[in-house]
N, C-alpha and C positions, 0 to 999 in steps of 0.2 A: 704362554699357554696357560699360566696361572694368574689368578686374582689375588685380592686380599685375602690372607689366612686368617681363620679363627684360631685363637689361642685355647688352650686347655691344659689342665694339670697333667704333668708328666710329658708335656711336649718336648720341653728342653732334653729330658733324660733320653728320650726316645730318639730325637736327631742326633744327640751325641753318640748313641749307641749305634745307630746306622752309619754315621760317618766314620766311626773307628773299627766297627767290625769288618773282618775280611769277608765274611758271608753271612750278612745279618739274617737272623731268623726271630720271628716273632717270640716263639716259645722260649727260647734262650733269653730274650729280654724280659718275658714274664718272671721267668725263674730268679733272674738277677734282681728283680724289683718287686717280688711277690708281697713283700709288707707293705709296699705303697700302693699297690693296685686297687684295695678297696677305696682308699680315700681319693685317688685318681677318678675312680668310677662313680663316686657319690653323687646322687642326683639323676642318675640314668634312669629314663622311664621306658620300660621295656623288660623282656625276660632274658635269661642267660644267653640263648644262641643270639639274640640281637645284640647283646653286649659285646660278644665275641666278634660279630660282623663289624660293629663299630670300631673295635682295636684294629682288626684286620684292615680296614679302610685307611685309619691313621696310620698303620705301619706301611701299607701301600703308597700312601701319599708322601711319606717321609722318603721312601725309597726313591720314588719318581723324582722327587725334588733334588735328590743327590745324584740322580741319573744312573743308579744301580739296577741292574736287571732283576725283575720279580721272577725268581724260580719257582718251581712245582712246590718246594718245601720252605719257601719264604714265610708263608702265611700259615695260621692254624686252619689246617684243612677240615680235621674233624672236631666236632664239638666234644668236650671232656668236662668232667664233674668240677674241676678246678673254677671254672668259670661261674658255675652255680654258687660255690663256696664264696667266691669273690663279691658277686651280687649281693649275697646274703649279708655279708659283713659291711658292705657299702651301705645298703637300706637300714641296717641296725645303727650305723653311725649317722645317717642322715635323720632317722626318727630321734635319737639322741640330742643332735644340734637343734631340731625343731622344737623339741620339748624346753631345751634351755632358753631359746629364743622367746618361746611363749611365756616363760617366767619373766623374761627382760622386757616384755611388753608390758606387763604389769608394773614393772619398776618405772618405766618410761611414764605411764599414766600418773603414777604418785609425784613425779616431777623430782625424785631423788637422783641427782647426778651421781652421787657417789656409789649409790645402788646400781644405777645403770652401767657405770664404768666397771664396777665389779662383776656384773653379769657378763659384760663383753669379754673381760679377762678370762673369766671362767669358761665361757665358750671356747675361745681360742686355746685355752689349757686342754679342755676335754679333747677338742679335735686332734690337736698334736699328740695327746697321749694315745688316743685311738689309733692313730696311724702307726704309732710305734709298736703297739701291743695288739696285732691283729688277732690272736689266737684267744684272747681272753674273751669271756661271755659278757661283757658290758656292766659287771657288778661294780667293778673300781670305779667307773666312770660315774654311775648312780650315786655313789658315796659322795662324790664331789659337789652334788647338788644340795647337800644339806643346808637347811635355813641358817644355821649358825655362821657357816662360811659365807654365805651369800650376803648376809648382813653386816659383815665386818668390813669396814672402809680398809683401803691399802695404806701401809705406813707411809709417812710423808716422804721417807728417803726413797722408796720405790716410786712414789707418785712423781717425785722430782726427777728421778733418773729416767723413767720410761716416758714422761710426757713434757719434761723440760719445764715443770710448774715452779713459780717463785711468787706465790701470793702472800704478801705481807699481811693481809688481814687475817689469814687463816689462824695466826699465832695469837690474836687478841681475844681475850675471855668474851667481850660483847660482839664478837664479828658475825656479820650474817651468813658467813660460810658455814657456822656450826649449824645452821638449819638446813644444810643441804643446797645453798643457793651460790656456790663459789662460781664466778663467771668463768674463771680459767678452766675450771672442771667441765663447766658447760662447753666451752670451746673444744676442749680435748675430746670429749665424747662426740661431738658433731664432726670433727675431723676424722674421728676413728670410723664413724658411719659413712662418711663421705668416700673415704678410701675403700671400704668394702663394696659399696655401690659401684664405684669406678671398676673395681676389680670384677665385679659380676659382669659389668658392661662390656669389658675387654675379652673376657673369657666366656665364649659360649660352648660350654663343655659338650652339649649332646643334643644343641637344637637344630642342628643342620640348616642354618638360615642363609648359608652363602652358598648358592649351587654353583658358582663360578670358581670355588676352591681348586677343583681339577676338571677341566672341561671334558675329558675323556670319562672319567668315572660318572660325572652328573649325567652324560649322554647315555652311557650304558646301564645305568641305574633305571633311567626312564624306559629304555629299551626292554629291559627284563621285566619290569613292572607290566609294561604293555602285553609282552608275549605270555607272561605268567597268568595275567588276569584274562587275557583274550576279550577285554572290553574297551570301550572308549575311555581315553584319557580324561581324568577329572580336572576340575577346575585348577586344583592346587598344581598338578602336573603341567596344565597350560602355563601357568604362571611361571613355572621354573623353565619351561620350554622357552618362553618368551625372553626369560633372562639370559638363557644361553645364546639364543639367536641375537640378541642385543650386542653381545661381546664378539668381536671380529678383529683378530690381528690382521693389520695390512699385508695383503699378499701371502698369506700362510696357507699352503695346501693343506696340511694337517686340519687346520681349523675350518677350512672350507668343506673337507670331507665330513668332518663330524656334523656340522651344521647341516650339509646336504641330507645325510642320514636323518637327523632329527625331523627335518621337513617331511621325511617319508614316513614318518611313525604314524600319521593319520592317513596315510594313502597305501595301506598295505592290501589293495583290492585286486592285485595282479601279480603272479608270480615274479614278473620283472621287477616291479616297485619293491617287493619285499626283498628280492636278493640284492637290489640296488642300497636299500637300507641296511642290510646286514654287511654288506662289503663296506660301503661308506663309514660305518662307525668303526669298522675293523681296520680302516686306513687303507684300503685295498682299492685301486683303479683298474678296472676291467677294460682293456681296450681290445677285447675280442668280441664285444658285443656293441654293434653300430648304434642301437638305441642308447645305451649307456654313455656311449663317447659323446653322443649329441647333449645329454643331459649334462655332462662334466663341462663341456666346452659353454654352454648357456649360463652355468651356475658359477664357474671360475672367474676371476679376473684375467687379462691377457698375460700378467707376470706369472700367475699361478699356472696357466695351461703352458706356457713357454716352458717352464720347469718341467712339467711333466713330459712333455715332447723331448726335451733335452736328455731326459733320463731314457726315454724311449729309443732315441737314436743310437745311444751306447750299448743296447741290448741286443747282442747277436752272439753267435758261436764261431765267429771268424777266426778265433785264435785255435780253434780245433781242426785238425786236418780233414777228418772225414776219410772217404774212399782214397787209397793210393792209387797212382797211375796204374801199378802193376794189377791191383784188385778190379779197376774198371775195366782193364783190357781182359782179364779172365772172365768177367761177367759177360761182356760182349761176345767173346768167343764161345760161351757156352749158349748165348741166346742165339747164335747165328746157325745152330743145327736145326731150329724150326720150332714147330708147335706140337709136334709129336711128343706124348709124356714119355714113352720109352726111350726115344732118342735123347731127350732131355736128362733122364736119369741116368742113361750110359755115359753120356758126356760128364756129368757130374762125378760119377764113380771113377771115371778115368782120371780127371784132374785131382780128386782127392787121393788116389793111390800114389800119383806121382808126387804130390806134396809130403805124404807120409814117408815115402822113401828117402825124401830130402831132409827128414827130421824138421817138418814144418806145420805140425799139428797146431801149434799155438799162434800161427801167423794170420794175419787179416784175411789173406786169401783163403785159407782153409776153412775159417769161421764163415765167411760169406758163403761158400760153397754149402756148408753144413745148413745154414739158413734157407738158401734156396731149395735145397733138397727136400726139407720139411715142407715147405710150401708146395713143391710139386706133388709129394706123397699125398696132399690133402685135398687135391682138386677135385676129386670124385667124392667128397664128403659133404660138399656143400649143398643146401636145399634150395630148390628153385623157387620156393615160396618166401625165403628169408626168414624162417621161423626159428634160427638158432637161439637158444637161451643165452642169458649174459655168462653164464658158466661156460658153455661151450665156445663161445666168442673169446673169451678170455684164456682158456686153455690152449686154443690154436695160436693164439699171439704169443703166450708164456713160452711156448717151445722155441720161438724165434729169440726171445730175450734170455733164455737158458744159454744158447749157443752164444749170443752175443756177449754175455758177461762170463763166459767160461775163462778160467784161470786168472780171475780177479778177486778182490775182497768184497765185490758187491754181489749179494744175493737176492733172491726174490722171496718175499713172505706173502703168501696168498691165502685164500680161502676166508675172506672177509674178516681179517684179523683187526682188533682194535689198535688203533694209533696211539702210541705213548705220549707224543707231542699234543694231540688233541685231548688226552685225558688229562694232561697237566694243565692245559689251558681251560679246560672245563672246571677242575679243581679250582684253580684261581678264581674265575668267575663266580663259581658257587660260593666260596668263602667271602667274595665282597657283595654279591647282589641277591644270593639265594639263601640267606642264612637260616630262614625258617624251614627249609627242606633238609633234614638231617640224615637222608638216605645217601648212600655212597654215590659218588661220582664216576661216570664211565665216559671212554672216549668215544671217537666215531669209527664205525666198521668201515674198513678199506678193502676195495677189490684186490689191490696190489700194492705193498710197500716195499720199495727197493731201499736196502740197508747195508751199511757198513758192518761186516761181519769179522770180529776179531779172534777167530779160531775158538768159538763157543764162549768166550770171555764176557764179551760185550757186544750188544747190537745197537747201532745208531741209526735212526732213520734218516734216509736221504731225500725222499719225496714220496707222495702218495698219488696213486693212478685210479682212475674209475672206468668202468665199461657198463654200458647199457644196450640192451638188445634194439635191434632195428625196428622202427615203428613207433617208438614211443613219443609221446606227445611233446610240443614244444616247451610247454610248461615243465615237463619232466627234465627236458635237456637243461633249461636255466637253472633249476634247482641243483642238478648235478653239478653244473660248472660252478655255481656259487659254493657249494659244499666242497668242492676240490680246491678251489682257490683259498678258501679259509683254513682248510687243512693243511695246505702247504704253506700258508703264512704261518701257522703254528709250528710247523717243522722248521722253517728256516729262522723263526725267532729262537728255538731252541739251539740250532746250530750256531747262530750268531752269539747268544749269550753263553753257552755252556762250552763252545770249542774255540772259535775264531772269529774275529770281526773280518777276517779276510773272506769268510764264508757269507756273502751278502747277495747271492744269487742260487737259485736252483732251476732245473728243467724237469718238466713232469708232462704226462700224457693223459688226454681224455678221450674215450671212444663211444662212439654210438654205431652198434653194428660193426662191419669190419672196416669202417673208416673213422679216422680220429685226427688228432693234431698234437704237435708237441708246442709247448708254451715255456717261456722264461719268465720267472718271477724274480724281481729285483727289490731288495730292501734299501731304500735311498738314504743319503746322508740326512734327510730331513726327517727320516722316520716314518714314511709312508711307503706302500708297496706298489709297485707297477707290474702287471701281467700283461705279456704280448705274445701273439702267436708266431712260431718259428716256421711252421710249414706243416702241409698234410702228411699224414702217415695212413697207409692202408694195407690191408692183407690181400694179395692177389688170389683170386676165385679160379682164375682159368688161365692158360698160356698167353693169352692175348694181353691180360693185364700185367702179367709177370714181365712183358717186355717194358712197361712204363715204371719199373720198380727201382731202377737205377738211383734215381734222386731220393727215394725214400731209405734205400741201403746208406747212401752218404748222410743222410740226416740222422740215422739210426747210429752210426758209427762216430759221428760227433756228439750224439747223447752218451755213448759209453765213454768217450774220452772225457767229457766233462765230469761224469759221475766217477770215474776212476780218479780224477785229480782231486774231487771233492773228498772222496774217501782217503786219499793219501794226507790231506790236510787234518782231517778227523784223527787219523792214526798218530800223526805227529804229536797233536795236541795231547792225545791220551799218553803218549810216552812222556811229555813234558809234565803231565799232571802226576803221573807215576813218581817221576824224578822229585818233584816238588814235595810229594807226601812222604817221601823218605828222607829227605834234607830240608827241614825247616829253616829257612833262613829270612831275615827282615829285608834283604835286598833283592829278593827275587822280583823280576819285572812282571807287573800285571798284565793280564791280556785284555783288559777292559778299559780303554782310554776313558778319561773323565769327560771328553767332548763328545760322547755317543749320545745319539738322540734318545729323548724320553720314550720309553716303550708304551706301546698302546696295549688295547686288549683285543682278543680275536672274538667275536660274538658267534655263539652257538645256542640253540634254541633252548630255553629251560625245560627241565623234565615235564612240568605241566603243560607245556605248549606240544609236546611231542606225543601225548596220550590220544 
């Protein structure tokens, strides 16, 4: 996934910090090396927010190379005045260096090697001094430029020690070396110059000349430029795009997705193409859209597609029991009374009373009856014209979910709340790809978020779910589906990184009108996501459709079982984290194995593109 990496000042220190820190954060690295940052940032062409973006990108690359998860606070999300101070000091140091080098050019023209060598040593001394004394205003460095100092040759002992010079002619009174023409000094100066030139060739601090350093970051950078500008990609972007397309790991699904998304950057003429671009660069394969499936098959190699299909085959809820035999029998008994609403209501009330007397209000049978009762009570409220709003449709289904998750730690958060997982992903993207926009980053508003609720202490998102009114266009359906998939990929990434690598799947729902579907999303071992439909879910509008509701009930109770098990894993991890925070030991096992796949980025429209 990675190509040849450009070297830069501070790279060694940064990689050591990332490798050794338990939870690496860029701001902690900055504080630890504040004195060195101006020197490391010398030569940067841009403003302070762009400098912050550059170091965010370097930190993200180092984290990804070490396969460490990028969390919402790993990078510097907000621009602070420290970066302006760092850049100001870096610019002062660069101006000083250029001034001294200009003096050195004059020495070169005169052909005085002793003077040239003295100038070079002075430059090195000044820069070293500047790096160690960042809070000074430069006065001491200017004093080192005094002509008397520049004109003095180094003592022979220093000369011999630092350059290993041993010119026998220099000690003779009639030596040509006294006129400044010593060949050994000329060689020493030339070697110093060559070493410096080689250093500049190896270290490309801020040129961004290698777009293949990190394929994910290069592709997302192009995508954010495209969406923020809203214009055609320029020639430089095309060259970078071609460089990306030229690289292709053999039979890599992740590389195939990134390159597929890149090819669609200039084909954003339809909602399907735009959604395909966003999903592909987010490493998401959508098996629920037949048009997208055909594109995947045509673009991927046989080996790549086989891996996708292998993951898809293992994606199901077979380990969840769903409706028990007793619950199925009870549902059929109630349905046997006929289609009269009063008879159905009476039968349900009678069965619920029996279960209550038996202290079985928490049983699956009782919960099923409560769900069916709510459905029957709403039969007369449906419009014949299918004019229900999104809010009305959601409220009617949410009453079912309320009963479904009774007596569990899973709760509903509704009212178009902002998803924390998407906000954290937007913050991460903003820090890397939108540095010129200094406004706050916000997450995406979601119709319904299912969360693990730790008695008011902590809420952890388990999935996001969307509703749209009946009759919306196909374009809107595609856009909603893409948003929902990317939102849930963000949720799954947070669960995987922050809680447990055992949480590599989630189940969510998407509704249009009173009909929707459950789908399962899996984070594969290679680091890409697969989304696959599990079945249709609908809300009965009359007694006739209620007779068809048993398979939906079975699917909903499997959904519940899956979510409760996920919440239990989260709860266990939170308990473990609390124990670790109270007892700090060096031999505490890590929750993140080193062989985890490199984390990708989830694409969300930049602010400029949403206006």
